[in-house]
N, C-alpha and C positions, 0 to 999 in steps of 0.2 A: 644416109645411117639403116640400120636394119630397121622395119617398123613388125612389133610384135603385140600391139595393141587388140589387135582383129580375132579372136578366137575361131577353131575351126572347127566349132559348130560340134562338135561328138565324134569328130574324127581325129585320131586312130579309135574306130570300136574295139581294137583286138589287141593286146602286146604282149610279148616272149617276154620275160626278164628273165635273164640267169644269173646265178646266185643268191637265189629270192628266200633263202630262208635266216637271214640274217644280216644285220648292222643297214648299210645301202639299200640294198636289193629287198630285202625285208619292207622297207620305211617306204620305198617306193611302189611296190608291189603293195600294198597297203592303199598308199593314199590313190593310187590309178585307181583303184577296185572301189573306192569311194566315190570316185569320178562318176559313176557307173562304166566303167569301162571293161573289157572282156578281158579278165588278166590270167595267165599259163605263166607260172613258177616253176623253174628249174630246179633240183633238189639231188645232193647227190646218193643219196640213200629213200628206199621205204619210208621210214621209219623218219627222217627230216621231212620227205614230204606231205606224211600225216599230219604232219605239229604243222606245217604251214600252212595246210587249209583251218584245221582247230584254230590256230590262233586269228586269220580270217575271218571263224565264224565267232569268235569271241569278239572282236570287234563289230561285230554284225554287219560282214559282209560276206561274198564267197568268191571264191576262185579258181582254178583248177590246177595240182601241181605235177609234172609229169617227172620222171627220175632219168636222170642227168649224166656222164662221166667226161665232164670238157675234154679229157687225154685221150679217150674214145673215141672215132671217127665214126664209129658205128651205131653207138649209142647217141651221138650227137645228130645223125640220119635220123635214126627211130624216135627220137626226141620233136623234132623239127615237124615227122609223117603224123607224130600222135597231135602236133600242135594246128597241124592242118585240117586233121580229121574233129577237132573240135572248133574249128572256127571256118570261117567260108573258103579252103584253100589252103589256108597261112594265116600266120597273123599282120596285121597294118602294119606292126610297130613292132624292132626288136632293140629292147636294152640289154647291149651287151657289159652286165653286171662283172659278174663272177671272175674273179683274181684271188693269188695266193702271193702273202709277202713271202720276205728270205733274206733275213737279216746275217749281219757277220761280214767280213774282210773277203773280197774279190778270191782271192785264197784260202778261203775257210770252206766251201762246202765242196758235196762231191760230184760228181759227175752227174748223177741220177738226180740230186737235188735240183741241178740248174737245169736241167733239160724240165725237168716237173715245171717248176714256175713259168720258165719259152714256150711249153708247151698251152698251159691254161691261160696264162697271159697276154699269149701273143697269137699263136698258131690255132689254138682251139677255138679262140674268141673271135677271131677274122674267118675260121671257119664254122662258125653260125651266120657272120653273116654272107656268105656267101653260097648256105644255105638255105638262105628264105630271102636272098633276094631274084629267082625267077618268078615266085607267085607277087613279088613287088611289083616287078618290072612285066608281067602280063596284065596287071589293074592298070599300069604305067601310075602309078602311085604308091610310095612306102616313105617309111622313115627309122634310119638308125641312130641311137646314140647308145655312142663306145663312152665308159666309164675308164679314164686312166687315172693318171694321177698330178697334181702338179708338183711334186716331185721328177718327174719326166722333163721338166724346163731347170728342176734346182739341185743336180748331182752334189747328194752328198758323201763318205766314209762311209763302211760297216752297212751301206743299203748299195752297194751297185749292180748287182744281179737284180734285184728289182725293180730299182731304176732304168736300168737296160731294159728291161722288161717295158714300160712303162711308156720310155721314150718311144723304144720300139712299135707300139700302140699307138701312138699320136703320131709316129710319122705316116704306118699305114693306113689311119683313119684319114688324115689328108687327102694321101694320093686316092681311096675311096671316094671320099666327097666327088673332086673333079672328076672321075669314071664312071658315077651312075647317076650324077644331076640329070645327063640327055634321058634321062629313061623315067624322069620324075622322082626319084628316090631320093629323099635329101638324107645327108649323114653329118650327125653333129658329135663335136668331142667336149665332153665335159674332164673338166681338171680339178677333182677336188681338190681342198686342203686338209688337216690334221682335222679327221674325225674321230669319235671314241665309239669303235665297233670291238668287236671280238679278234677282229685281222689283226688289231697289235699284242693280244693274249699269246698267235699263233708265235708271233716275231719274236716276245721275249721268251718263246720257248726254245727258237733255234738258239737265242744268246746264251740260256743257260745248258743244251747238248754243249753248248762251243767252250765254255768257260768250265764247266767240268772237265774237258777234254783239251785243252790246250794250255802251254806254261805262260801264253801273254794275257791271263785274265783281267788283268785290269783293264785293258782298254774294253774288254764287253762287258765288263763291271760295272763302266763308265756309260755307256752305251748303253745298257740297260735300264740304267739311274737316268738316263737323257729321256728313254722313250718315256718310260713312266712319267716321270714329269710331265711331258709332252702330252700322253694321254689324258693325263686327269685335268689338265687346261683344256682339254679339246670337247668342242660342244658334239652334242649330237649327227644324224645324218639327216635327221628333217631337210634342212635348207639345200642339201643335194638332193632330195627327191624332189621339193619342190620345182628344183632348177632342171631336175628330168624334166618332170611334168608343165613344163610350160615348153619346154624345147621340142615336147610331143605336141605340144597342144595351139603351137600359135603357126598362122603359116610360113611364114617368112622366118625363120629360126635361125639365130645368129649360128656361123659356124663352129666357134669356141666359146661354152661357160667356164670362164675360172670361178669356182667358188670357195668363200672364206679371204677373209684378210690377210691371212697368212702368208696363202697361197698370192693374192694379189701383190703383196709388198715382197715377198720373195722373188719371182718372178721377175718384180723390176727390178730390185735390186742387184740380181743374177747378170741381168744386162747391162745396165751400165757398171758396175763394180770392175776392175779389174780382177785379172784370174791370182794374182798373188794379195791380192787383199780380200778375194771372197775364199783360197785355201788356207790362208790365214787364218781367219776364224774360223774356219768349218774344223782344220788340226788342230785348236784350242779345244773345241766345245767337245770333241772328242777323244782329248788326251792324245793328241797324234803327235803333237808338239817336239816330244824333247826326243832326242836320238836311241834309238836300240840297243839295247844290248846286247851284248854274247849271250847267247844261249849256251848253259850249262849243262854237260853228257847226262845227265839223268833227270833235264827236263825236256830229251828232244822225243817225240811219239818215235815208237818205232813198228807199229801198227799199219802205215802207209808213208809212200814215198812222202822226202821229205819236202815241204815247201819253202816258198820264200817266205818270210816275215815281212810282211807291207805294214803292220801293224802302228809301228812308232811305241812301244812299249816296251820297256823293259823287260826282260823273264827274272829278273835275279829279285 
């Protein structure tokens, strides 16, 4: 059993936190700064970077902010170079938290939106891990925490591309952990359950767009209502931030931290329940259990190639 009782006594001194302007990233950046660590947070724009610094100051804390676009390799390199200039050659730890949602059926989003969620949640996140590793290897010590999601282990309808991206990130994190351990770099996976953050607002925007554009609006409305209820019952990001801080601050962190009762219960049930039962429960939750009716001629979209209707909702 992993012993987490002993503190690392101030190490890591410097931490780079991606996606630090809201939600889990903001809560983590503020908590780490309050512990006396040097925090460099990333933001998508200068305005958001400045707002992050002001928020820290309003809490009596100091941190640095750098502008970074996770989908742009050059921007990622510049952000890491800036972090290296602010620290002793590079951050001691990385919290790879930045991510975006993508709601809707597998057949709903455009190729551009699919590429965006995979680029941000998988490719860009792992790029950041690759960029910070050389300095950690030179020191013979480092810590990387990737923030995935409990949905990586609990797939559900109307969230397939996001779930796929997080499943890929979790799998890659496990591989990276085994590959870097011999260099003194510990890689930790954090999989939170439902957390009330602005993340859900963008998910709702995705569904609103789909509801307005597609004939099977009933399923998207049901999904939006379900997401709204889930968000309303969710807690804030502080428990996840505390878990990340613990994963950074102990000498022998766990390989994976699951955060939240819903995450623990859902992952356990997903493992023990047969797929037919899991499918039955989930399709009923999302109103996908009734046969789909044929589309009427005037309900078919003409501005894009026809897509398979896998939503299970009658268009009538």
